[in-house]
LUMDREN-93378 format. One record per residue (C-alpha): residue in one letter; residue number from 1; x, y, z. Coordinates in steps of 0.05 Angstrom, whole numbers, plus 5000, padded with zeros to 4 digits. Layout:
@residu:A	num:NUM	px:X	py:Y	pz:Z
...
***
This chain:
@residu:M	num:1	px:7843	py:6298	pz:3563
@residu:S	num:2	px:7912	py:6270	pz:3542
@residu:V	num:3	px:7939	py:6215	pz:3588
@residu:P	num:4	px:8011	py:6186	pz:3588
@residu:K	num:5	px:8002	py:6105	pz:3572
@residu:I	num:6	px:8067	py:6066	pz:3556
@residu:I	num:7	px:8068	py:6028	pz:3492
@residu:K	num:8	px:8118	py:5960	pz:3487
@residu:F	num:9	px:8145	py:5936	pz:3425
@residu:Y	num:10	px:8154	py:5865	pz:3410
@residu:V	num:11	px:8199	py:5824	pz:3355
@residu:L	num:12	px:8158	py:5777	pz:3313
@residu:N	num:13	px:8189	py:5714	pz:3289
@residu:P	num:14	px:8168	py:5661	pz:3241
@residu:E	num:15	px:8179	py:5591	pz:3259
@residu:P	num:16	px:8197	py:5529	pz:3214
@residu:C	num:17	px:8126	py:5501	pz:3207
@residu:L	num:18	px:8074	py:5474	pz:3159
@residu:I	num:19	px:8052	py:5532	pz:3144
@residu:A	num:20	px:8103	py:5585	pz:3137
@residu:N	num:21	px:8143	py:5530	pz:3096
@residu:G	num:22	px:8090	py:5515	pz:3042
@residu:L	num:23	px:8107	py:5577	pz:3015
@residu:N	num:24	px:8135	py:5588	pz:2963
@residu:S	num:25	px:8208	py:5642	pz:2953
@residu:N	num:26	px:8159	py:5702	pz:2917
@residu:D	num:27	px:8111	py:5696	pz:2981
@residu:I	num:28	px:8165	py:5683	pz:3044
@residu:K	num:29	px:8159	py:5754	pz:3072
@residu:Q	num:30	px:8085	py:5736	pz:3076
@residu:S	num:31	px:8092	py:5684	pz:3136
@residu:T	num:32	px:8079	py:5725	pz:3192
@residu:Y	num:33	px:8014	py:5738	pz:3154
@residu:A	num:34	px:8000	py:5664	pz:3142
@residu:I	num:35	px:8018	py:5645	pz:3206
@residu:F	num:36	px:7968	py:5691	pz:3239
@residu:K	num:37	px:7920	py:5684	pz:3182
@residu:S	num:38	px:7918	py:5590	pz:3208
@residu:A	num:39	px:7899	py:5616	pz:3265
@residu:F	num:40	px:7852	py:5688	pz:3257
@residu:P	num:41	px:7813	py:5677	pz:3194
@residu:Q	num:42	px:7776	py:5733	pz:3187
@residu:I	num:43	px:7760	py:5800	pz:3227
@residu:D	num:44	px:7719	py:5765	pz:3294
@residu:F	num:45	px:7718	py:5760	pz:3360
@residu:Y	num:46	px:7763	py:5701	pz:3384
@residu:N	num:47	px:7778	py:5681	pz:3458
@residu:M	num:48	px:7825	py:5620	pz:3490
@residu:I	num:49	px:7847	py:5601	pz:3563
@residu:F	num:50	px:7911	py:5630	pz:3578
@residu:E	num:51	px:7939	py:5608	pz:3647
@residu:K	num:52	px:7876	py:5589	pz:3675
@residu:K	num:53	px:7837	py:5649	pz:3657
@residu:R	num:54	px:7798	py:5667	pz:3591
@residu:L	num:55	px:7838	py:5723	pz:3541
@residu:F	num:56	px:7793	py:5750	pz:3482
@residu:F	num:57	px:7809	py:5776	pz:3429
@residu:D	num:58	px:7773	py:5829	pz:3383
@residu:I	num:59	px:7806	py:5840	pz:3307
@residu:K	num:60	px:7780	py:5911	pz:3288
@residu:K	num:61	px:7827	py:5914	pz:3215
@residu:Y	num:62	px:7863	py:5857	pz:3182
@residu:D	num:63	px:7903	py:5854	pz:3124
@residu:S	num:64	px:7966	py:5825	pz:3095
@residu:Q	num:65	px:7997	py:5888	pz:3123
@residu:K	num:66	px:7972	py:5897	pz:3191
@residu:M	num:67	px:7925	py:5872	pz:3240
@residu:F	num:68	px:7892	py:5915	pz:3289
@residu:G	num:69	px:7852	py:5897	pz:3355
@residu:T	num:70	px:7838	py:5895	pz:3430
@residu:C	num:71	px:7862	py:5827	pz:3480
@residu:S	num:72	px:7814	py:5837	pz:3543
@residu:I	num:73	px:7809	py:5795	pz:3604
@residu:D	num:74	px:7745	py:5790	pz:3648
@residu:E	num:75	px:7743	py:5834	pz:3706
@residu:A	num:76	px:7689	py:5807	pz:3756
@residu:I	num:77	px:7670	py:5839	pz:3805
@residu:R	num:78	px:7640	py:5808	pz:3865
@residu:P	num:79	px:7595	py:5815	pz:3918
@residu:T	num:80	px:7665	py:5803	pz:3967
@residu:S	num:81	px:7685	py:5867	pz:3935
@residu:F	num:82	px:7640	py:5919	pz:3964
@residu:M	num:83	px:7626	py:5956	pz:3904
@residu:Q	num:84	px:7559	py:5990	pz:3898
@residu:K	num:85	px:7522	py:6035	pz:3859
@residu:R	num:86	px:7467	py:6092	pz:3884
@residu:N	num:87	px:7412	py:6125	pz:3849
@residu:K	num:88	px:7430	py:6204	pz:3846
@residu:L	num:89	px:7356	py:6220	pz:3853
@residu:T	num:90	px:7340	py:6174	pz:3908
@residu:K	num:91	px:7401	py:6165	pz:3937
@residu:E	num:92	px:7385	py:6093	pz:3945
@residu:A	num:93	px:7446	py:6053	pz:3941
@residu:T	num:94	px:7449	py:5976	pz:3922
@residu:P	num:95	px:7511	py:5928	pz:3921
@residu:Y	num:96	px:7547	py:5920	pz:3846
@residu:T	num:97	px:7564	py:5858	pz:3824
@residu:T	num:98	px:7586	py:5838	pz:3756
@residu:T	num:99	px:7566	py:5759	pz:3771
@residu:G	num:100	px:7505	py:5726	pz:3737
@residu:G	num:101	px:7485	py:5779	pz:3686
@residu:E	num:102	px:7488	py:5779	pz:3608
@residu:E	num:103	px:7550	py:5830	pz:3612
@residu:Q	num:104	px:7609	py:5831	pz:3638
@residu:L	num:105	px:7671	py:5878	pz:3654
@residu:E	num:106	px:7735	py:5873	pz:3619
@residu:A	num:107	px:7805	py:5906	pz:3628
@residu:Y	num:108	px:7831	py:5911	pz:3551
@residu:T	num:109	px:7882	py:5939	pz:3520
@residu:F	num:110	px:7911	py:5954	pz:3444
@residu:F	num:111	px:7950	py:5919	pz:3401
@residu:Y	num:112	px:7982	py:5934	pz:3326
@residu:I	num:113	px:8017	py:5883	pz:3280
@residu:D	num:114	px:8063	py:5914	pz:3232
@residu:F	num:115	px:8060	py:5840	pz:3187
@residu:V	num:116	px:8111	py:5866	pz:3144
@residu:N	num:117	px:8163	py:5884	pz:3191
@residu:N	num:118	px:8155	py:5834	pz:3235
@residu:R	num:119	px:8141	py:5876	pz:3289
@residu:M	num:120	px:8081	py:5895	pz:3355
@residu:A	num:121	px:8067	py:5947	pz:3384
@residu:V	num:122	px:8022	py:5947	pz:3455
@residu:I	num:123	px:7992	py:5993	pz:3504
@residu:A	num:124	px:8021	py:5963	pz:3564
@residu:N	num:125	px:7965	py:5945	pz:3614
@residu:K	num:126	px:7995	py:5905	pz:3675
@residu:K	num:127	px:7929	py:5854	pz:3677
@residu:I	num:128	px:7956	py:5833	pz:3608
@residu:S	num:129	px:8018	py:5826	pz:3611
@residu:K	num:130	px:8034	py:5774	pz:3563
@residu:I	num:131	px:7999	py:5782	pz:3501
@residu:H	num:132	px:8062	py:5766	pz:3463
@residu:E	num:133	px:8048	py:5693	pz:3496
@residu:A	num:134	px:7990	py:5690	pz:3496
@residu:L	num:135	px:7983	py:5708	pz:3408
@residu:C	num:136	px:8038	py:5646	pz:3409
@residu:Q	num:137	px:7997	py:5596	pz:3440
@residu:F	num:138	px:7929	py:5611	pz:3410
@residu:I	num:139	px:7966	py:5609	pz:3339
@residu:W	num:140	px:7994	py:5545	pz:3359
@residu:E	num:141	px:7935	py:5509	pz:3381
@residu:K	num:142	px:7879	py:5541	pz:3328
@residu:S	num:143	px:7927	py:5526	pz:3277
@residu:G	num:144	px:7918	py:5456	pz:3297
@residu:N	num:145	px:7995	py:5455	pz:3305
@residu:L	num:146	px:8008	py:5471	pz:3244
@residu:S	num:147	px:8037	py:5543	pz:3254
@residu:K	num:148	px:8089	py:5567	pz:3302
@residu:I	num:149	px:8118	py:5637	pz:3322
@residu:T	num:150	px:8147	py:5667	pz:3376
@residu:I	num:151	px:8143	py:5744	pz:3398
@residu:L	num:152	px:8187	py:5769	pz:3450
@residu:P	num:153	px:8195	py:5841	pz:3476
@residu:E	num:154	px:8250	py:5886	pz:3436
@residu:M	num:155	px:8313	py:5893	pz:3477
@residu:I	num:156	px:8356	py:5957	pz:3478
@residu:D	num:157	px:8426	py:5940	pz:3446
@residu:D	num:158	px:8448	py:6012	pz:3466
@residu:I	num:159	px:8417	py:6027	pz:3534
@residu:K	num:160	px:8467	py:6075	pz:3547
@residu:H	num:161	px:8453	py:6119	pz:3478
@residu:E	num:162	px:8365	py:6111	pz:3499
@residu:A	num:163	px:8386	py:6136	pz:3574
@residu:S	num:164	px:8419	py:6197	pz:3548
@residu:K	num:165	px:8354	py:6213	pz:3515
@residu:L	num:166	px:8325	py:6235	pz:3571
@residu:I	num:167	px:8312	py:6297	pz:3585
@residu:E	num:168	px:8322	py:6331	pz:3660
@residu:P	num:169	px:8328	py:6262	pz:3690
@residu:S	num:170	px:8284	py:6273	pz:3758
@residu:W	num:171	px:8289	py:6212	pz:3802
@residu:L	num:172	px:8342	py:6136	pz:3807
@residu:E	num:173	px:8312	py:6085	pz:3827
@residu:L	num:174	px:8347	py:6016	pz:3855
@residu:E	num:175	px:8354	py:5950	pz:3893
@residu:M	num:176	px:8402	py:5913	pz:3920
@residu:S	num:177	px:8407	py:5845	pz:3943
@residu:K	num:178	px:8469	py:5824	pz:3979
@residu:Q	num:179	px:8490	py:5795	pz:4060
@residu:N	num:180	px:8500	py:5865	pz:4101
@residu:C	num:181	px:8472	py:5909	pz:4047
@residu:I	num:182	px:8452	py:5958	pz:4111
@residu:E	num:183	px:8529	py:5965	pz:4113
@residu:D	num:184	px:8512	py:6016	pz:4054
@residu:I	num:185	px:8469	py:6067	pz:4093
@residu:P	num:186	px:8507	py:6077	pz:4148
@residu:Q	num:187	px:8470	py:6127	pz:4193
@residu:L	num:188	px:8412	py:6084	pz:4181
@residu:K	num:189	px:8454	py:6018	pz:4215
@residu:I	num:190	px:8468	py:6074	pz:4270
@residu:A	num:191	px:8398	py:6085	pz:4288
@residu:L	num:192	px:8369	py:6012	pz:4277
@residu:G	num:193	px:8432	py:5986	pz:4316
@residu:S	num:194	px:8486	py:5935	pz:4303
@residu:D	num:195	px:8440	py:5883	pz:4312
@residu:F	num:196	px:8406	py:5896	pz:4254
@residu:Q	num:197	px:8403	py:5848	pz:4198
@residu:A	num:198	px:8379	py:5861	pz:4124
@residu:T	num:199	px:8400	py:5830	pz:4057
@residu:R	num:200	px:8355	py:5875	pz:4010
@residu:Y	num:201	px:8333	py:5948	pz:4006
@residu:K	num:202	px:8306	py:5996	pz:3950
@residu:L	num:203	px:8317	py:6072	pz:3944
@residu:K	num:204	px:8282	py:6123	pz:3906
@residu:I	num:205	px:8328	py:6182	pz:3897
@residu:Q	num:206	px:8301	py:6249	pz:3877
@residu:L	num:207	px:8355	py:6294	pz:3828
@residu:D	num:208	px:8378	py:6360	pz:3831
@residu:K	num:209	px:8347	py:6394	pz:3767
@residu:C	num:210	px:8419	py:6415	pz:3747
@residu:H	num:211	px:8448	py:6381	pz:3679
@residu:N	num:212	px:8505	py:6325	pz:3700
@residu:P	num:213	px:8535	py:6302	pz:3634
@residu:N	num:214	px:8568	py:6241	pz:3670
@residu:L	num:215	px:8496	py:6219	pz:3704
@residu:V	num:216	px:8489	py:6163	pz:3651
@residu:D	num:217	px:8561	py:6140	pz:3651
@residu:R	num:218	px:8565	py:6135	pz:3722
@residu:I	num:219	px:8497	py:6096	pz:3725
@residu:M	num:220	px:8539	py:6046	pz:3677
@residu:T	num:221	px:8596	py:6033	pz:3713
@residu:F	num:222	px:8558	py:6029	pz:3782
@residu:R	num:223	px:8511	py:5972	pz:3740
@residu:K	num:224	px:8571	py:5936	pz:3715
@residu:T	num:225	px:8611	py:5939	pz:3778
@residu:N	num:226	px:8555	py:5918	pz:3824
@residu:M	num:227	px:8527	py:5867	pz:3772
@residu:K	num:228	px:8509	py:5813	pz:3812
@residu:D	num:229	px:8475	py:5852	pz:3868
@residu:V	num:230	px:8437	py:5896	pz:3830
@residu:S	num:231	px:8365	py:5875	pz:3825
@residu:L	num:232	px:8333	py:5938	pz:3803
@residu:L	num:233	px:8359	py:6005	pz:3768
@residu:K	num:234	px:8318	py:6055	pz:3729
@residu:L	num:235	px:8327	py:6128	pz:3714
@residu:I	num:236	px:8275	py:6167	pz:3696
@residu:G	num:237	px:8262	py:6233	pz:3663
@residu:K	num:238	px:8227	py:6271	pz:3607
@residu:N	num:239	px:8231	py:6243	pz:3538
@residu:E	num:240	px:8220	py:6284	pz:3468
@residu:L	num:241	px:8148	py:6282	pz:3482
@residu:G	num:242	px:8143	py:6309	pz:3547
@residu:V	num:243	px:8116	py:6265	pz:3594
@residu:D	num:244	px:8157	py:6212	pz:3647
@residu:E	num:245	px:8203	py:6156	pz:3609
@residu:T	num:246	px:8233	py:6108	pz:3650
@residu:I	num:247	px:8296	py:6061	pz:3621
@residu:N	num:248	px:8303	py:6004	pz:3653
@residu:F	num:249	px:8377	py:5990	pz:3663
@residu:I	num:250	px:8360	py:5920	pz:3681
@residu:E	num:251	px:8311	py:5892	pz:3633
@residu:S	num:252	px:8338	py:5934	pz:3577
@residu:I	num:253	px:8262	py:5929	pz:3539
@residu:Y	num:254	px:8241	py:5986	pz:3483
@residu:T	num:255	px:8183	py:6018	pz:3513
@residu:K	num:256	px:8160	py:6087	pz:3500
@residu:T	num:257	px:8113	py:6135	pz:3548
@residu:V	num:258	px:8067	py:6174	pz:3495
@residu:P	num:259	px:8012	py:6228	pz:3524
@residu:L	num:260	px:7944	py:6196	pz:3483
@residu:V	num:261	px:7884	py:6246	pz:3483
@residu:L	num:262	px:7826	py:6198	pz:3493
@residu:T	num:263	px:7752	py:6231	pz:3484
@residu:D	num:264	px:7677	py:6198	pz:3506
@residu:D	num:265	px:7671	py:6179	pz:3435
@residu:T	num:266	px:7691	py:6106	pz:3440
@residu:A	num:267	px:7689	py:6091	pz:3359
@residu:T	num:268	px:7737	py:6162	pz:3360
@residu:N	num:269	px:7785	py:6133	pz:3416
@residu:I	num:270	px:7783	py:6060	pz:3371
@residu:N	num:271	px:7817	py:6092	pz:3306
@residu:Y	num:272	px:7858	py:6148	pz:3333
@residu:I	num:273	px:7889	py:6092	pz:3383
@residu:E	num:274	px:7898	py:6053	pz:3325
@residu:N	num:275	px:7937	py:6115	pz:3288
@residu:Q	num:276	px:7978	py:6133	pz:3346
@residu:L	num:277	px:8005	py:6057	pz:3344
@residu:E	num:278	px:8024	py:6052	pz:3278
@residu:E	num:279	px:8050	py:6124	pz:3281
@residu:F	num:280	px:8101	py:6105	pz:3340
@residu:L	num:281	px:8113	py:6036	pz:3318
@residu:N	num:282	px:8141	py:6067	pz:3249
@residu:S	num:283	px:8178	py:6118	pz:3290
@residu:H	num:284	px:8212	py:6065	pz:3330
@residu:L	num:285	px:8236	py:6026	pz:3260
@residu:G	num:286	px:8260	py:6086	pz:3245
@residu:N	num:287	px:8298	py:6100	pz:3306
@residu:I	num:288	px:8330	py:6023	pz:3315
@residu:T	num:289	px:8347	py:6033	pz:3236
@residu:K	num:290	px:8384	py:6093	pz:3254
@residu:N	num:291	px:8420	py:6066	pz:3309
***
């Protein structure tokens, strides 16, 4: 079954530290690997407290070129969640909870790190949105403050170029924050009355299918002239893979929506996802090199 997933891209920047500074000039390109090695010595299971929650790292593949694994967080289902399980034969239902047993339910995602090019690709999961910050903290703590690295989302240098790649843009989302913003929507102001006041509004506009070659230019102009008031500005359309891609003109962070063909075989999925993350990361590196 094919499901669309968003891949986020990150840049790894080794910081001056005892581990990296101890390398000679011939090994300096391996500084990122050395920094990770000081906190993740081998393929294993690791855990940490991050923002008052326990995070888990399962490292699946690991060498001087790459690291591949999962990051997860406890997803407890308590009796107050009103979840239940039902026996299909007897039809008897009982409350379902994950507390108190030997097993726990976890939300997780996959990440792939390229030590040679100092890049990371992560399948987005809203419940684990700061994996890059968690890795930085884990490395600092587990290395005994000997290793330090910064991992940041990769920013788009030319947002116009990336937005122009969208095929058949279908939706435009925007949010404005300013005094008397209701003035921007005259018909609504008339309907609500002159005494109605608002300081923010959000619109989602479906675009006609006809191609408008000036659309991106006009969005860029709108963003520039309303910089102080626009808090959200997104253009949605199909990418070259045939799935909906979102270009965020405010955050300007590199992401890629891809169709992943997943099966009921966990082992097959893990190998497949590793290959897909590696492939899309290499494709991303190739694209930014061209630009």
